[in-house]
Every structure is written in structure tokens, then in C-alpha cells.
Backbone as JSON, one array per atom type, in Angstrom:
{
  "sequence": "XXXXXXXXXXXXXXXXXXXXXXXXXXXXXXXXXXXXXXXXXXXXXXXXXXXXXXXXXXXXXXXXXXXXXXXXXXXXXXXXXXXXXXXXXXXXXXXXXXXXXXXXXXXXXXXXXXXXXXXXXXXXXXXXXXXXXXXXXXXXXXXXXXXXXXXXXXXXXXXXXXXXXXXXXXXXXXXXXXXXXXXXXXXXXXXXXXXXXXXXXXXXXXXXXXXXXXXXXXXXXXXXXXXXXXXXXXXXXXXXXXXXXXXXXXXXXXXXXXXXXXXXXXXXXXXXXXXXXXX",
  "N": [[48.81, -155.28, -46.26], [48.23, -152.73, -47.24], [45.59, -152.51, -46.55], [45.27, -152.19, -43.64], [46.36, -149.58, -43.42], [44.6, -148.01, -44.95], [42.31, -148.43, -43.45], [43.0, -147.22, -41.01], [43.32, -144.56, -41.88], [40.7, -144.03, -42.66], [39.38, -144.15, -40.19], [40.5, -141.95, -38.87], [39.63, -139.78, -40.49], [36.9, -140.12, -40.18], [36.57, -139.64, -37.45], [37.35, -136.91, -37.3], [35.39, -135.75, -38.93], [33.09, -136.38, -37.47], [33.6, -134.98, -35.14], [33.44, -132.39, -36.11], [30.82, -132.12, -37.0], [29.19, -132.62, -34.81], [27.17, -131.12, -32.26], [28.79, -129.37, -30.32], [31.21, -127.65, -28.33], [34.61, -127.58, -29.23], [37.65, -127.47, -27.81], [40.57, -125.67, -28.65], [42.81, -125.67, -27.08], [43.21, -127.84, -24.61], [42.5, -127.82, -21.21], [42.1, -127.91, -17.64], [40.91, -125.62, -16.49], [39.69, -124.34, -18.7], [37.79, -126.28, -19.38], [36.19, -126.25, -17.11], [35.1, -123.69, -17.32], [33.56, -124.0, -19.65], [31.72, -125.81, -18.65], [30.3, -124.16, -16.95], [28.86, -122.75, -18.8], [26.94, -124.49, -19.59], [24.06, -124.26, -19.12], [23.4, -122.47, -21.17], [23.83, -123.8, -23.5], [23.05, -124.61, -26.8], [21.24, -122.53, -27.06], [19.85, -119.94, -29.06], [20.77, -116.83, -30.39], [19.98, -113.69, -31.79], [20.78, -110.78, -33.76], [20.44, -107.57, -35.17], [22.27, -105.48, -37.26], [23.35, -102.33, -38.44], [25.56, -100.86, -40.59], [26.52, -97.82, -40.39], [28.73, -96.35, -41.06], [30.17, -97.46, -43.2], [28.7, -97.35, -45.84], [26.14, -98.15, -45.02], [25.24, -100.8, -44.93], [23.2, -103.59, -44.02], [23.2, -106.1, -41.54], [22.53, -109.38, -40.41], [23.03, -111.18, -37.52], [23.61, -114.35, -36.18], [23.89, -116.31, -33.35], [25.03, -119.14, -31.61], [25.45, -120.98, -28.64], [27.91, -123.18, -28.23], [26.76, -124.9, -30.11], [25.61, -125.83, -33.34], [24.65, -123.4, -35.83], [21.72, -123.33, -37.62], [19.84, -122.52, -40.42], [17.07, -121.89, -42.7], [18.12, -121.34, -45.22], [20.78, -121.8, -44.85], [22.61, -124.37, -43.77], [25.02, -125.46, -42.92], [26.92, -127.5, -40.85], [28.36, -126.99, -37.55], [28.84, -124.25, -37.29], [29.33, -121.48, -35.29], [28.87, -118.71, -35.14], [27.05, -116.8, -37.37], [26.91, -114.67, -40.17], [24.81, -112.56, -42.05], [24.53, -110.76, -44.97], [22.28, -108.45, -45.94], [22.06, -106.79, -48.18], [23.81, -107.84, -50.15], [22.99, -110.39, -49.97], [24.38, -112.61, -48.9], [26.0, -115.18, -47.03], [28.26, -115.38, -44.29], [30.58, -117.23, -42.52], [31.42, -116.61, -39.34], [32.69, -117.74, -37.14], [33.72, -120.99, -35.9], [32.5, -123.77, -34.02], [34.14, -125.89, -33.5], [36.58, -124.84, -33.13], [37.37, -123.54, -30.64], [38.13, -121.21, -28.1], [38.37, -120.46, -24.71], [38.16, -118.18, -22.04], [38.13, -116.79, -18.73], [36.77, -115.2, -15.74], [35.8, -114.13, -12.46], [33.16, -113.05, -12.77], [32.71, -113.14, -15.51], [32.97, -114.49, -18.84], [34.89, -115.2, -21.62], [34.22, -116.24, -24.73], [35.55, -117.6, -27.62], [35.22, -118.07, -31.03], [36.94, -119.44, -33.67], [38.53, -119.6, -36.99], [36.77, -118.85, -39.06], [35.19, -117.77, -42.19], [37.53, -116.51, -44.68], [38.82, -113.13, -44.87], [38.24, -110.66, -47.46], [39.67, -108.41, -48.47], [41.37, -107.35, -46.55], [43.25, -107.66, -43.46], [45.53, -109.49, -43.69], [47.51, -112.4, -43.21], [50.64, -112.45, -41.58], [53.51, -112.87, -43.52], [52.23, -114.48, -45.34], [50.4, -114.92, -48.33], [47.7, -115.22, -48.17], [44.51, -114.18, -46.88], [43.53, -113.39, -43.52], [41.45, -115.4, -41.36], [38.06, -115.02, -40.25], [37.03, -114.33, -36.87], [35.24, -114.62, -33.79], [34.72, -112.88, -30.81], [33.01, -113.5, -27.97], [31.78, -111.91, -25.33], [30.63, -112.83, -22.31], [28.82, -111.62, -19.78], [28.13, -111.27, -16.27], [24.81, -111.52, -15.18], [22.66, -111.76, -12.74], [19.9, -111.96, -12.84], [18.93, -112.92, -15.25], [18.87, -115.58, -17.62], [19.07, -115.8, -20.41], [20.14, -113.14, -21.58], [20.41, -109.86, -23.13], [21.69, -109.83, -26.42], [24.26, -108.47, -28.37], [26.1, -107.02, -31.06], [29.05, -105.47, -30.79], [31.23, -104.24, -32.23], [33.26, -104.46, -35.25], [36.57, -105.23, -35.72], [38.86, -104.63, -38.08], [41.1, -103.37, -39.15], [43.82, -103.73, -38.93], [46.83, -105.42, -40.03], [47.35, -107.86, -39.03], [46.58, -111.18, -37.99], [45.56, -111.75, -35.43], [44.51, -109.35, -34.63], [42.15, -108.86, -35.91], [38.78, -109.13, -35.58], [35.42, -109.9, -34.45], [33.56, -108.28, -32.01], [31.4, -109.23, -29.49], [28.6, -109.31, -27.2], [26.96, -110.76, -24.4], [24.59, -110.96, -21.79], [24.22, -112.89, -18.91], [23.24, -115.14, -16.29], [24.69, -117.4, -16.25], [27.35, -116.82, -16.36], [27.98, -115.99, -13.86], [29.72, -116.5, -10.85], [28.67, -117.02, -8.31], [25.6, -117.82, -8.15], [23.35, -117.89, -6.48], [23.65, -115.76, -4.7], [23.88, -115.68, -1.92], [25.69, -115.07, 0.96], [28.24, -116.5, 3.14], [27.73, -115.76, 5.78], [24.98, -115.15, 5.63], [23.89, -117.66, 5.07], [24.6, -119.07, 7.43], [23.11, -117.58, 9.27], [20.48, -118.12, 8.44], [20.4, -120.88, 8.99], [20.72, -120.83, 11.78], [18.39, -119.4, 12.65], [16.42, -121.15, 11.73], [16.94, -123.55, 13.17], [16.62, -122.63, 15.82], [13.92, -121.81, 15.81], [12.64, -124.26, 15.28], [13.41, -125.66, 17.59], [12.13, -124.17, 19.67], [9.42, -124.38, 18.87], [8.87, -127.18, 18.81], [9.54, -127.81, 21.46], [7.69, -126.24, 22.99], [5.21, -127.32, 22.14], [5.53, -129.96, 23.04], [5.83, -129.72, 25.9], [3.43, -128.52, 26.52], [1.5, -130.37, 25.71], [2.27, -132.78, 26.98], [3.0, -132.22, 29.71], [1.2, -130.28, 30.37], [1.83, -127.57, 30.63], [1.69, -123.99, 31.14], [1.76, -120.58, 29.9], [4.88, -118.93, 30.45], [6.1, -121.19, 31.34], [5.95, -123.04, 29.36], [8.12, -122.82, 27.75], [10.88, -124.55, 26.51], [13.28, -126.1, 28.64], [13.22, -124.09, 30.66], [14.22, -123.51, 33.19], [16.99, -123.68, 32.89], [17.45, -121.53, 31.08], [16.62, -119.37, 32.64], [18.53, -119.46, 34.72], [20.76, -119.0, 33.15], [20.25, -116.38, 32.29], [20.35, -115.07, 34.77], [23.01, -115.48, 35.5], [24.29, -114.04, 33.49], [23.41, -111.48, 34.16], [24.64, -111.19, 36.66], [27.31, -111.23, 35.88], [27.43, -108.91, 34.33], [26.85, -107.03, 36.32], [29.1, -107.32, 37.89], [31.17, -106.46, 36.22], [30.46, -103.93, 35.23], [29.32, -102.24, 37.16], [29.86, -100.09, 40.1], [29.71, -100.87, 42.71], [31.21, -102.17, 45.56], [33.72, -102.01, 44.48], [35.66, -100.44, 45.54], [35.81, -97.87, 44.76], [34.25, -95.9, 45.94], [35.38, -95.63, 48.43], [37.79, -94.46, 47.81], [37.29, -91.9, 47.08], [37.99, -88.4, 47.08], [36.44, -86.61, 48.58], [33.88, -86.83, 50.95], [30.51, -86.91, 51.91], [28.81, -85.74, 54.87], [27.6, -88.03, 57.13], [24.35, -88.91, 58.49], [24.48, -89.97, 61.06], [26.65, -88.78, 62.12], [25.98, -86.28, 62.94], [25.26, -84.09, 65.66], [22.51, -83.57, 67.53], [22.23, -82.22, 69.94], [23.87, -80.04, 70.19], [24.33, -76.69, 71.04], [23.37, -74.07, 69.21], [22.31, -71.58, 69.28], [23.55, -69.17, 69.69], [24.54, -68.49, 67.31], [22.59, -67.4, 65.86], [21.22, -64.47, 64.32], [20.95, -61.39, 66.12]],
  "CA": [[49.6, -154.14, -45.81], [47.52, -151.51, -47.61], [44.29, -152.5, -45.91], [45.32, -151.51, -42.33], [46.62, -148.15, -43.59], [43.34, -147.39, -45.37], [41.38, -148.47, -42.32], [43.41, -146.19, -40.05], [42.99, -143.27, -42.48], [39.25, -143.88, -42.62], [39.0, -143.87, -38.81], [40.89, -140.57, -38.56], [38.71, -138.88, -41.18], [35.58, -140.26, -39.58], [36.61, -138.95, -36.16], [37.36, -135.46, -37.54], [34.08, -135.35, -39.45], [32.13, -136.45, -36.38], [33.9, -133.87, -34.24], [33.01, -131.13, -36.74], [29.38, -132.06, -37.19], [28.43, -132.71, -33.58], [26.87, -129.82, -31.68], [29.51, -129.21, -29.08], [32.43, -126.87, -28.5], [35.87, -128.31, -29.19], [38.69, -126.54, -27.4], [41.86, -125.77, -29.32], [43.78, -125.98, -26.03], [42.51, -128.52, -23.54], [43.01, -127.74, -19.85], [41.04, -128.05, -16.65], [40.21, -124.35, -16.31], [38.81, -124.12, -19.85], [36.67, -127.21, -19.29], [35.3, -125.76, -16.05], [34.36, -122.55, -17.86], [32.54, -124.54, -20.54], [30.67, -126.4, -17.82], [29.47, -123.06, -16.47], [28.0, -122.32, -19.91], [26.03, -125.58, -19.95], [22.66, -123.81, -19.25], [23.21, -121.72, -22.42], [24.15, -124.64, -24.65], [21.96, -124.77, -27.75], [20.42, -121.32, -27.15], [20.08, -119.15, -30.28], [20.66, -115.39, -30.21], [20.02, -112.94, -33.05], [21.01, -109.34, -33.63], [20.45, -106.83, -36.44], [23.27, -104.43, -37.19], [23.45, -101.49, -39.62], [26.86, -100.2, -40.67], [26.31, -96.45, -40.83], [29.98, -95.74, -41.5], [30.6, -98.01, -44.5], [27.66, -97.57, -46.84], [24.82, -98.45, -44.46], [24.83, -102.2, -45.12], [22.53, -104.21, -42.89], [23.65, -107.46, -41.3], [21.87, -110.2, -39.4], [23.96, -112.08, -36.86], [23.0, -115.45, -35.43], [24.87, -116.91, -32.47], [24.63, -120.28, -30.81], [26.46, -121.34, -27.66], [28.34, -124.58, -28.32], [25.81, -125.64, -30.93], [25.63, -125.31, -34.7], [23.58, -122.52, -36.29], [21.05, -123.85, -38.81], [18.74, -121.74, -40.95], [16.44, -122.5, -43.88], [19.0, -121.16, -46.37], [22.16, -122.12, -44.51], [22.59, -125.47, -42.81], [26.34, -126.04, -42.75], [27.09, -127.78, -39.43], [29.55, -126.55, -36.86], [29.02, -122.79, -37.32], [28.91, -120.88, -34.04], [28.36, -117.36, -35.43], [26.75, -116.66, -38.8], [26.59, -113.3, -40.6], [24.07, -112.48, -43.3], [24.48, -109.43, -45.57], [21.0, -108.34, -46.61], [22.22, -106.15, -49.48], [24.44, -108.79, -51.07], [22.34, -111.69, -49.78], [25.43, -113.6, -48.74], [26.3, -115.63, -45.69], [29.65, -115.52, -43.91], [30.82, -117.93, -41.25], [32.32, -115.77, -38.52], [33.47, -118.6, -36.27], [33.3, -122.38, -35.83], [32.5, -124.27, -32.65], [35.22, -126.86, -33.32], [37.82, -124.07, -32.93], [36.93, -122.71, -29.52], [39.03, -120.8, -27.03], [37.56, -119.87, -23.64], [38.84, -117.59, -20.89], [37.11, -116.28, -17.83], [37.09, -114.73, -14.41], [34.75, -114.33, -11.45], [31.82, -112.73, -13.28], [32.72, -112.99, -16.96], [33.55, -115.56, -19.64], [35.16, -114.82, -23.0], [34.15, -117.39, -25.63], [36.08, -117.23, -28.93], [35.09, -119.0, -32.14], [37.92, -119.11, -34.69], [38.54, -120.31, -38.27], [35.64, -118.52, -39.92], [35.54, -117.51, -43.6], [38.61, -115.52, -44.8], [38.5, -111.78, -45.34], [38.46, -110.48, -48.89], [40.6, -107.35, -48.87], [42.19, -106.85, -45.46], [43.63, -108.64, -42.43], [46.39, -110.54, -44.23], [48.42, -113.05, -42.28], [52.03, -112.07, -41.8], [54.31, -113.86, -44.23], [51.39, -115.35, -46.15], [49.57, -114.15, -49.28], [46.28, -115.43, -47.89], [43.91, -113.3, -45.88], [43.19, -114.04, -42.25], [40.07, -115.88, -41.22], [37.25, -114.32, -39.27], [36.87, -114.92, -35.55], [34.28, -113.88, -32.97], [34.9, -112.85, -29.36], [31.72, -113.31, -27.3], [31.96, -111.6, -23.92], [29.44, -113.18, -21.54], [28.97, -110.94, -18.5], [27.21, -111.76, -15.25], [23.53, -110.88, -14.89], [22.01, -112.79, -11.92], [18.45, -111.98, -13.03], [18.54, -113.44, -16.56], [19.69, -116.63, -18.22], [19.29, -115.38, -21.8], [20.05, -111.69, -21.63], [20.51, -109.19, -24.42], [22.84, -110.11, -27.27], [24.53, -107.38, -29.3], [27.41, -106.95, -31.71], [29.61, -104.16, -30.43], [31.96, -103.68, -33.38], [34.17, -105.34, -35.97], [37.9, -104.62, -35.84], [39.53, -105.24, -39.24], [41.99, -102.37, -39.73], [45.23, -104.12, -38.84], [47.3, -106.44, -40.96], [47.7, -109.08, -38.3], [45.41, -112.05, -37.83], [45.0, -111.69, -34.08], [43.89, -108.05, -34.4], [40.9, -108.77, -36.68], [37.78, -109.93, -34.87], [34.11, -109.34, -34.13], [33.34, -108.24, -30.57], [29.99, -109.38, -29.17], [28.35, -109.33, -25.76], [25.72, -111.35, -23.88], [24.45, -110.96, -20.33], [23.6, -114.14, -18.46], [23.66, -115.59, -14.97], [25.61, -118.52, -16.4], [28.71, -116.33, -16.16], [28.17, -115.63, -12.46], [30.33, -117.55, -10.04], [27.75, -117.31, -7.21], [24.3, -117.48, -8.7], [22.33, -117.71, -5.46], [23.81, -114.47, -4.08], [23.9, -115.77, -0.48], [27.02, -115.15, 1.54], [28.37, -117.5, 4.2], [27.03, -115.25, 6.95], [23.54, -115.29, 5.43], [23.55, -119.09, 5.21], [24.66, -119.41, 8.85], [21.98, -116.93, 9.94], [19.27, -118.89, 8.11], [20.45, -122.14, 9.74], [20.5, -120.53, 13.2], [16.99, -119.06, 12.86], [15.61, -122.35, 11.5], [17.13, -124.47, 14.3], [16.02, -122.02, 17.0], [12.47, -121.86, 15.66], [12.22, -125.65, 15.45], [13.61, -125.99, 19.01], [11.06, -123.56, 20.46], [8.1, -124.9, 18.49], [8.74, -128.56, 19.27], [9.56, -127.81, 22.93], [6.43, -125.7, 23.5], [4.15, -128.3, 21.9], [5.75, -131.13, 23.89], [5.53, -129.42, 27.3], [2.01, -128.2, 26.66], [0.69, -131.57, 25.54], [2.66, -133.85, 27.9], [3.0, -131.77, 31.09], [0.14, -129.3, 30.6], [2.42, -126.29, 31.05], [1.04, -122.77, 30.67], [2.56, -119.37, 29.94], [6.33, -119.05, 30.24], [6.55, -122.54, 31.69], [5.97, -123.85, 28.15], [9.41, -122.69, 27.07], [11.72, -125.71, 26.84], [14.45, -125.85, 29.5], [13.03, -122.75, 31.19], [15.09, -123.33, 34.36], [18.34, -123.39, 32.39], [17.51, -120.2, 30.49], [16.57, -118.4, 33.74], [19.85, -119.45, 35.35], [21.68, -118.35, 32.21], [20.01, -114.94, 32.37], [20.85, -114.56, 36.05], [24.48, -115.46, 35.44], [24.7, -112.91, 32.65], [23.18, -110.26, 34.93], [25.69, -111.1, 37.66], [28.54, -110.85, 35.2], [27.32, -107.48, 33.97], [26.95, -106.26, 37.55], [30.48, -107.38, 38.35], [32.08, -105.74, 35.33], [30.04, -102.59, 34.82], [28.87, -101.39, 38.26], [30.95, -99.67, 40.99], [29.49, -101.36, 44.06], [32.21, -103.12, 46.04], [34.96, -101.91, 43.71], [36.64, -99.59, 46.22], [35.83, -96.53, 44.19], [33.65, -94.95, 46.88], [36.34, -95.38, 49.5], [38.92, -93.69, 47.33], [36.88, -90.55, 46.68], [38.66, -87.41, 47.95], [35.49, -85.88, 49.44], [32.72, -87.6, 51.33], [29.52, -86.14, 52.64], [28.63, -86.04, 56.29], [26.49, -88.94, 57.35], [23.39, -88.45, 59.49], [24.86, -90.4, 62.39], [27.74, -87.92, 62.6], [25.42, -85.0, 63.39], [24.84, -84.08, 67.08], [21.34, -82.68, 67.66], [22.23, -81.52, 71.21], [24.78, -78.9, 70.16], [23.63, -75.4, 71.15], [23.82, -73.16, 68.17], [21.47, -70.39, 69.28], [24.38, -67.97, 69.66], [24.9, -68.2, 65.93], [21.48, -66.7, 65.2], [21.36, -63.01, 64.37], [20.19, -60.77, 67.21]],
  "C": [[48.86, -152.84, -46.08], [46.2, -151.39, -46.86], [44.33, -151.86, -44.52], [45.55, -150.02, -42.43], [45.34, -147.43, -43.99], [42.33, -147.37, -44.24], [41.71, -147.4, -41.29], [43.07, -144.8, -40.57], [41.49, -143.01, -42.43], [38.78, -143.52, -41.2], [39.35, -142.44, -38.42], [39.94, -139.58, -39.22], [37.32, -138.93, -40.58], [35.51, -139.53, -38.24], [36.58, -137.44, -36.33], [36.01, -134.98, -38.04], [33.03, -135.38, -38.35], [32.34, -135.31, -35.4], [33.41, -132.54, -34.8], [31.49, -131.02, -36.75], [28.61, -132.12, -35.88], [28.28, -131.31, -32.97], [27.53, -129.7, -30.32], [30.78, -128.41, -29.36], [33.65, -127.79, -28.37], [36.98, -127.3, -28.91], [39.96, -126.76, -28.21], [42.97, -126.11, -28.35], [43.02, -126.56, -24.85], [43.24, -128.3, -22.21], [41.82, -127.72, -18.89], [40.24, -126.76, -16.48], [39.24, -124.09, -17.46], [37.6, -125.04, -19.8], [35.68, -126.78, -18.21], [34.49, -124.57, -16.53], [33.27, -123.0, -18.82], [31.4, -125.17, -19.75], [29.75, -125.33, -17.24], [28.51, -122.56, -17.53], [26.99, -123.38, -20.31], [24.57, -125.14, -20.02], [22.37, -123.05, -20.54], [23.41, -122.58, -23.66], [22.91, -124.86, -25.51], [21.04, -123.57, -27.88], [20.84, -120.5, -28.38], [19.82, -117.68, -29.97], [20.77, -114.72, -31.57], [20.18, -111.45, -32.77], [21.08, -108.72, -35.02], [21.37, -105.63, -36.28], [23.3, -103.67, -38.52], [24.75, -100.7, -39.57], [26.67, -98.81, -41.26], [27.57, -95.84, -41.42], [30.34, -96.18, -42.92], [29.4, -98.37, -45.38], [26.3, -97.94, -46.33], [24.34, -99.86, -44.71], [24.21, -102.74, -43.84], [22.93, -105.68, -42.79], [22.77, -108.1, -40.24], [22.88, -111.18, -38.84], [23.17, -113.13, -36.07], [24.11, -116.16, -34.65], [24.25, -118.09, -31.75], [25.78, -120.66, -29.89], [26.72, -122.84, -27.72], [27.32, -125.44, -29.04], [25.8, -125.0, -32.31], [24.42, -124.44, -35.01], [23.01, -123.09, -37.59], [19.89, -122.94, -39.18], [18.16, -122.44, -42.18], [17.35, -122.42, -45.1], [20.43, -121.61, -46.11], [22.15, -123.19, -43.43], [23.93, -126.19, -42.7], [26.59, -126.28, -41.27], [28.37, -127.17, -38.87], [29.79, -125.06, -36.84], [28.48, -122.22, -36.02], [28.32, -119.5, -34.21], [28.22, -117.23, -36.93], [26.34, -115.22, -39.08], [25.88, -113.35, -41.94], [23.99, -111.03, -43.76], [23.2, -109.31, -46.38], [21.13, -107.74, -48.01], [22.77, -107.13, -50.51], [23.82, -110.18, -51.0], [23.38, -112.83, -49.74], [25.63, -113.93, -47.27], [27.82, -115.71, -45.5], [29.71, -116.25, -42.57], [31.85, -117.14, -40.45], [33.2, -116.63, -37.62], [32.88, -119.99, -36.18], [33.43, -122.89, -34.4], [33.58, -125.33, -32.42], [36.58, -126.18, -33.2], [37.56, -123.04, -31.84], [38.07, -122.44, -28.55], [38.17, -120.11, -25.97], [38.46, -119.39, -22.53], [37.76, -117.03, -19.98], [37.67, -115.83, -16.5], [35.91, -114.97, -13.49], [33.36, -114.13, -12.03], [31.82, -112.49, -14.78], [33.39, -114.22, -17.59], [33.71, -115.04, -21.06], [35.22, -116.1, -23.85], [34.56, -116.94, -27.03], [35.88, -118.38, -29.91], [36.06, -118.56, -33.25], [37.64, -119.85, -35.99], [37.25, -120.11, -39.06], [36.09, -118.3, -41.35], [36.62, -116.44, -43.68], [38.08, -114.17, -45.26], [38.84, -111.66, -46.83], [39.57, -109.49, -49.21], [41.48, -106.83, -47.75], [42.49, -108.0, -44.49], [44.41, -109.8, -43.04], [47.27, -111.11, -43.13], [49.85, -112.65, -42.61], [52.79, -113.21, -42.46], [53.5, -114.79, -45.09], [50.56, -114.49, -47.1], [48.08, -114.27, -48.99], [45.81, -114.47, -46.8], [43.55, -114.11, -44.63], [41.73, -114.47, -42.24], [39.36, -115.09, -40.12], [37.24, -115.08, -37.95], [35.96, -114.01, -34.72], [34.65, -114.02, -31.5], [33.54, -112.56, -28.73], [31.99, -113.13, -25.82], [30.64, -111.85, -23.2], [29.64, -112.62, -20.13], [27.86, -111.39, -17.55], [25.97, -110.88, -15.15], [22.71, -111.89, -14.08], [20.52, -112.91, -12.15], [18.0, -112.62, -14.33], [19.47, -114.56, -16.98], [20.05, -116.26, -19.65], [19.09, -113.87, -21.88], [20.2, -111.14, -23.04], [21.81, -109.55, -25.13], [23.02, -108.95, -28.24], [25.94, -107.5, -29.85], [27.96, -105.56, -31.48], [30.33, -103.51, -31.6], [32.75, -104.8, -34.04], [35.49, -104.61, -36.14], [38.65, -105.33, -36.97], [40.5, -104.28, -39.91], [43.45, -102.81, -39.76], [45.55, -105.24, -39.83], [47.73, -107.73, -40.26], [46.44, -109.88, -38.01], [44.76, -111.9, -36.47], [44.26, -110.39, -33.81], [42.58, -107.88, -35.16], [39.88, -109.71, -36.05], [36.46, -109.17, -34.79], [33.94, -109.4, -32.61], [31.84, -108.24, -30.29], [29.83, -109.51, -27.66], [26.99, -109.95, -25.46], [25.74, -111.2, -22.36], [23.69, -112.21, -19.91], [24.1, -114.49, -17.07], [24.57, -116.81, -15.05], [27.05, -118.1, -16.17], [29.0, -115.97, -14.72], [28.77, -116.8, -11.69], [29.41, -117.98, -8.91], [26.36, -116.86, -7.64], [23.3, -117.16, -7.61], [22.47, -116.38, -4.72], [23.87, -114.5, -2.56], [25.34, -115.91, 0.02], [27.05, -116.22, 2.63], [27.65, -117.06, 5.47], [25.52, -115.39, 6.83], [23.1, -116.74, 5.6], [23.57, -119.51, 6.67], [23.51, -118.8, 9.63], [20.68, -117.69, 9.68], [19.24, -120.2, 8.89], [20.14, -121.9, 11.21], [19.03, -120.24, 13.48], [16.1, -120.3, 12.69], [15.71, -123.32, 12.67], [16.47, -123.93, 15.56], [14.49, -122.1, 16.96], [11.95, -123.28, 15.86], [12.34, -126.09, 16.91], [12.47, -125.44, 19.87], [9.7, -124.18, 20.16], [7.89, -126.32, 19.03], [8.7, -128.62, 20.8], [8.26, -127.32, 23.53], [5.3, -126.71, 23.34], [4.3, -129.5, 22.83], [5.37, -130.86, 25.34], [4.06, -129.1, 27.52], [1.15, -129.46, 26.61], [1.0, -132.64, 26.59], [2.51, -133.43, 29.36], [1.89, -130.76, 31.39], [0.65, -127.95, 31.04], [1.66, -125.12, 30.43], [2.02, -121.6, 30.74], [4.03, -119.61, 29.66], [6.85, -120.45, 30.56], [6.55, -123.48, 30.49], [7.31, -123.81, 27.43], [10.29, -123.87, 27.45], [12.96, -125.3, 27.62], [14.41, -124.46, 30.11], [13.95, -122.48, 32.38], [16.51, -122.98, 33.91], [18.44, -121.97, 31.86], [17.4, -119.11, 31.56], [17.92, -118.3, 34.45], [20.86, -118.75, 34.44], [21.51, -116.85, 32.24], [20.52, -114.34, 33.65], [22.37, -114.47, 36.06], [24.98, -114.31, 34.58], [24.51, -111.58, 33.39], [24.26, -110.08, 36.0], [27.02, -110.68, 37.03], [28.56, -109.39, 34.81], [27.47, -106.6, 35.21], [28.39, -106.22, 38.05], [31.4, -106.5, 37.52], [31.74, -104.27, 35.19], [29.63, -101.69, 35.98], [30.02, -101.16, 39.25], [30.81, -100.22, 42.39], [30.55, -102.41, 44.43], [33.53, -103.03, 45.3], [36.03, -101.08, 44.39], [36.67, -98.19, 45.7], [35.29, -95.5, 45.18], [34.64, -94.6, 47.98], [37.49, -94.49, 49.06], [38.56, -92.28, 46.9], [37.5, -89.51, 47.63], [37.72, -86.68, 48.89], [34.3, -86.78, 49.69], [31.77, -86.7, 52.09], [29.43, -86.56, 54.09], [27.42, -86.91, 56.46], [25.59, -88.41, 58.44], [23.82, -88.83, 60.89], [26.01, -89.58, 62.97], [27.24, -86.56, 63.11], [24.96, -85.12, 64.85], [23.72, -83.07, 67.24], [21.38, -81.84, 68.94], [23.14, -80.3, 71.24], [23.98, -77.62, 70.16], [24.2, -74.43, 70.14], [22.98, -71.89, 68.14], [22.3, -69.13, 69.18], [24.78, -67.6, 68.21], [23.79, -67.43, 65.22], [21.68, -65.21, 65.32], [20.47, -62.42, 65.47], [19.12, -59.85, 66.65]]
}
């Protein structure tokens, strides 16, 4: 009776430990949209970003930040698995885990993805959880914005917000630019794709037709154009249509004009008009 219980407990602990140590993001809320956003970040998986920050407002402390996308951060002095964002205080020579990859929340839109690592190390003197004597844990918001020209763009820490007494209001805001966040990486619209297809098909049609008629029938000049008779008839039909729609010949417009000139056949050359000349 005790043996199956211990075996089940061992399997649960083993699964949780494996989930924590493997280099992959674990979503706190599983849904199809979040999984699709993570799939868009697949080209960035395992990439390491670093940033140096100096706090000019609070004593001038210098910090080194290390970020990894859905992969654990490992350094020579710090090799705890499952850390997505690591902070190092140069003055105090201490490491802080800002966020863990097994506590991931992801949101996104057309040209941006917000990746959040939660459950980092707790704060020391601020950001207390409501109704709890314990301090809130650190979390990192990584805003990945679209840059179609770069896969690994610039990484920077924008600011740390830790003034409020609520857990959700305390976070580190970071930013990366990458084409992984772009919905349409190739930049080609539907019209551009159709235009490329049309030009390619037309060029192949002309090239193959010219070579065939020249080599098989010995055609020269314009006679090398494939289906030249059809294209001439098509041009003539278009000209006739334009003549019918755009010109006035045969439309009855001339007959309806209020004034018409005198035609040559209406003039009588035999009329004596000498009496009209001045004497």
C-alpha cells in the first residue's frame, strides 16, 4: 500500500524537477495563442543577451543583466538552472534571479511580443504582497518589438518599477528588437507576389515561344513571337473598341450640330458678282 504512494510521489517530484531544469519556457496558462507566440520566438531560443546598467538615482550602483530566451542562463559563478533573467550587482557582488523560464506568460500582437518571466528572488524592503508579510518576487517584462533587418537586435533594460505595494506593479521592463516578433518577415504583399508570378510566367512564355519558333520554323523578327496572329487580332479588336467608344465618327454628333459650313458642291461658280465690286 505504501509502495505505490511513494512511487507516485517520486514520479511527481521527478516530473517537476525535469520541467524546471530543462531549457524551455513553461507557460503558466496554456492556450493556443500563447503557444503560437512561443513558436514565433523559436529563432531566438537559446540566444544570450547582456546589458550593463548604472543606477544614477540610487547611489550609482552598477548592474549586469543577462537574458536568455526560453533557455537557462549559466555563468561561471552562477549555474542555477531555469533562470531566464539574471542580475549581478557589481558593488555587492551578489546575484539575483529576476525571473524563471518555468513561470512564463506571453502576450503579443502583430509586430510585438511581451514575454514575462515570473517567480524571481523576493524583494528585500518593498513590494509586499497584499495580506501577506512576505515580499513580492521579482518579475521581468521583455518587450520584443519587430525589426525586419535583425534577428538579435539591441537589448536594454528600460527601468525597474518597485514603488508600489502590490505584486503586479513591481517589475523590470526590458526591450529587444528582432524580426522574430514580425508577423510578415518577408515584407511582400499579396499584390507584389501576384506581380512577380505574372512577370515570371510572361517571361517564360515569351522566351520558350521565341526559341521554339526560331529553331523549329526558322521564324525571324516579329514572327518569332508566339501566337503572333492571335496577338495581332487582339490588338485590332482593342483598337476597334476604342474607336467605337471614344471617337465621334458615325455617332450622329456631326448631324446634330447647329451650324454647318458650306460645302464646295453648294457653290455656283457661274453667278455674276461683278456688280458687287467697288466702282
